[in-house]
N, C-alpha and C positions, 0 to 999 in steps of 0.2 A: 504494500500500500504506500503510495506517495505521501510525502509530508503534507501536501495540500489537501489530499483526500482525508488524511487523518485529522487535520485541523478542522476540516469541514464537518466531519462526523462529531467531533468534540463540541464545536460551537453551536451547530445547528440541530443536533440531535440530543446530545448529552445535556447541554446547558438547560434547554427547555424542560427536560424531564426532571432534572435536579430542582428547578424552580417549582414545578408542580408538586414534587414530594415535600419540599420545604414549606410550601404554602399550607399543605395539610397539617404538617407538624406544628407550624406556627399557630394555626387555629386551635389545635388541641392544647398546646402549651398555654395559650391565653385563657384556658378554662381551668387551669390548676387552682384548686381551692386555696392552697397555702400561698400567701403573697410572696414569700421569699423564694419558694420553688418556682413560682410563676416568673418572677424577675430573672432568675438564673436561666430558666429554660428559654425565655424570649431573648435574653442577651446572647446566649450561645448560638442561636440561629441568626440573630441580627448582626452580630459582629464577626462570626466565624463561618459564614456561608461559603467563603472561598475555599475552605477545607473540603467541603462536599463537592464544589465545582472542580477543584483540582483532582480529587479522588476519582471523579467520573471519567477521567481520561481513559481509564482501563476499559470502559464500555466501548470506546472507539476501536479497541483491539479485536473485538468480536462482533460479528454481525448478528449472531444468534443470541437469544435470551438477554438482549440489551436492557430491556425494562426491568427484568428481575435483578440483573446485576446492579443497575443504578439504584434500585430500591434497597438492596442489601447494603451497598456502600453508603448511601445517605443515612439509613437507619443506624448503622454501626458508628459512623462518624458523628452523628448527632448525639448518640449515647456518649461517645468519647468527649465531645465538647461540653455537654451538659454536666457530666460527672466532674470534669476538670474544673468547671465553675464552682460546683458544690464543695470541692476539696480546697480550692484556691481562694475563693472570694467570700466565704461565709464566716470566717473567724473560727472555724473548727479545725483542730489539729489531732484528731483521734484516729490513729492508724487502724484500729479495729473497725471503726465505722467506715473508713475508706475501703478496707477489704470487703466488707459486706456490700457496699454500694457497687463495687466493681464485679461482683458476681453477675450483675446484669450484663456486663460486657462479655463475660465468658459464656453465659447462658445463650446470648444472641447467636453464638457460633455453633450451637448444638441443637439442631431441629429436633423437636419432640421433648426436650427437657422443660419441665414446668418450673416457672420462676418462684423464688421465695420472697420473703419480706426484705427487700433491698434496703429499706430505710430503718430497719429494726434498731440500729445503734446511732442513728443520725437524729439530731434535734428537731428536724422538720420532716414531715412524713406524708401529708395529704397532697398528692399530685394528680388526683383524679384518674389514675391509671395510665398516666403519660409514659413513664419509664417501662412499665410492663408491655404497653402497646408497641413501643419501639423495639423491644426484645422480640416480641411475637412477629412483627413485620420482617425483621431481619431473618428470623428462623424460617418463615414461610418462603421468603425469596430464595434463600439458600437451598431449601428443599426442592425447589423447582429447577435448579441448575442441574445439568445432566451428569456431572461427574464431581460433585463436591465431597461425597463420602470419603474417598481415599485421601483427600487433602485436609480433612478436618483436623487430624492430629497435629499436622504442621501449623495450621492456622491457630490452633489453640495454644501451641507452644509459644508462638510469637505474641499471642494475646496475653498469656500468663506473664511474660516479661514486661509487656506494656503495663499491665495492672499493678505489678509490683513496683515499677518505677513511680506510678501515680501515688502509691501509698507512701513510699519512702521520701519522695521529694516534697510532700506536703505535711509531714509530721512536724513536731516542735522543731524550731529552727536549730537549736543547739545539737539535735540528734541527726539532722538530715545527712550531712556529708559523711559522718561516721557510719550511719546505717547503709548508705549507698555504697561506700567502699567495701564494707563487710559483705554485702549481698553480691556485689559484682566481682569480688576477688576470684572465686573459682571459675567464673565465666570468662574472665580476662585470660586466665591461664590456658583455657581451651581454644582461644583465638589463634588462627594461623599466623597473624602478624601482631606486632606490639601496638597496643592502643593505650591511650590514657583512659582512666576510669570514667571521666566525664564524656569522652567520645563514645564509649560503649553505652553509657547511660542514655546519651542522645539517641543512639540507634534503637534502643528499646522503646523510645517514646514515639516512634513513627507507626502509623497504621498502613502505609502504602505497601509494605511487604505482604500484609494480609490481603489487601485489595488485589495484588498481583496473583495471589493464589485463587482468589475468587474468580478472576478473569480466566485463569487456566480451567477452573471448574466449568465456567460458561462455555469455553471452547470445546472441552471434552476430548481433545485429540492429543493429550500429552502422554509422555512416558516418564518413567521414574528418573531417568537421567535429566530430562528437562526440568522436572520439579526440583531436583537437587541443585541444578545450575541457577535456576531462578531464585531459589531461596538463598543461596550463597552470594549472589550478586546483590540482592536487596538487603540482606542482613549479614554484616553490619554496614556495608558501604553506601548503598543508595539511601537506605533509611537514615544512616548517620548523617549523610550530607543534608538530607531533608531537614532534620531537626537542628543541626548546627546552623544552617541558614536562618531558621526561625529564631534561634537565640541570637544570632549575629545582628539581626535588625532590631531586636528587642532589648539591646543592652541598656540603653538609657532608661527605657520604661521600667526595666526590672530593678535598676538602681533606685529609681524613685519609689517603686512599690515594695522595696525590700525583699525581692524574690531572688531565688538561686538561679544564676544564669551560667550555663555550661561554657559558653564562649569566653566569659570573664575569667574562667579558670586558667586560661593560657597565660603565659608569662607576660606577653604584651601583644599589641596589635599585629606586629610582624609575624610572630609565631602563629597567631590565629589565622592569618592570611595563608601562611605556608601549609598549615594543616587542612584548611578548607580546600585548598588547591589539591592537596594529596588525596583527600576523599573524592574530589571531583575526578581526578585522573584515574583512580582505581574504579570508580563507578562507571566511567565511560569505557574503560578497557574491558571490564567484566560484562557490561551490557552488549558490547560488540561481539562477545562470544556466545550470546544466547540465540536460540532460534527466534527468527524475526527480530534481528538486532536493531533495525531501523526504529521500531516502536520504542524499545527500551532506552535507546540513546535519546530519543525525543522526550521521554519522561524525565531523564536526567537534565537535559537542556531546559525543559519546561520548569523544573524546580528553580534553576537559576533565574529564568525570566520572571517567574511569579514573585519570588522574594526580593530580588534585586531591583525590581521596578517599584517597590514600595517607597513612599516619600520619606520613610524613616532613614533610608540610606543617606540621602542628601542632608537631612536634618542633623545627622550625627557626624558628618564629614567622612563617611566611609567610601567615598567614590574611588579611591585608589584600589581598594580590595575588590570592589565591583568590577572595575576595569580589568584587573588581573584574572578574575574568574570568567568573565565573558570572553576574554581573549582565549583562555584555555578551553572554553566550551565550544569555540568554533563559530563560523559565520551563521549557522542555523540558530545557535543560542542567541546571537545578537539580534537576529530577525525576530525571534520569539520574544525577546526582551522588548523590542519596539512595539510588537503587537500587544503585549501585556500592559505596557505603559499607556497605549491608546485605550485599551479596554478599561483601565482604571480611570482614565480621564473622562470617559463617557458614562462611567458608573455601572458598567456591566460586571466588573470584578470589584 
């Protein structure tokens, strides 16, 4: 598929379907009886819709079961963004409560599993069935994909890492770094290349590796070798690049909010730029070895375009690193960057 055809599917098929899904979830969120949960749910959709838009690029990789794939991606990403708000913006620092909340994320990946009381340990509980309905929607969409069953275990493994990160990075501030290092230590030792703990933490915080597996399930024509290659390319490299870029543009915001920022863990801006470029180079190299490499390379270049076109880059004087990464990403990355800048200007993203 040409890049033009891919972008056409993305913008003219996936984007409208994402908008329809989010419209329905926004309506249900507006009916949450508990005001705090209602605010958190509506804020997660209003301020983070681009997460669902970006994730929907995987629906452009498959012509079949596109609607089911978009529905699963939007539901899971909306769960992710909503729970992130509940853990990060509510003044709650209870790890056990966060564990219980994130059972919803895990249950969403397992069709047929009945949900529990996700709010059992959380101080706010009455959401009018909003979270349960998100879980059910994702489960139903995944059940309709032709080949999700054999991939469920791998998706759940990535999801488990994601959920643990959400717990440890939101507990009491004095315990966050210590808990993250303790948790990630054994996993770091199993990595084929040396990573800093915060780089691996960033990789666990991305949902796009899960979405890549969803897309394979929708295509249904994969073999075990392809699954292993896709998983190894996305985790930790493409996933790590994704979240490091997110933290890169949020540095000032996180300082002001007193939040842990993984890019701020680097020695200085120069080291951060070098490591971001390294993650980019590894991501592009591994994407080039995948079946249908053109698509996966476009995903990597799209991450650069999406994040580096944000106004926060100019606002923090981060243009030199943006230039370095776009040059390393190649001409297609620079064209996608211009497209994303335009889409932001007209309010589509």
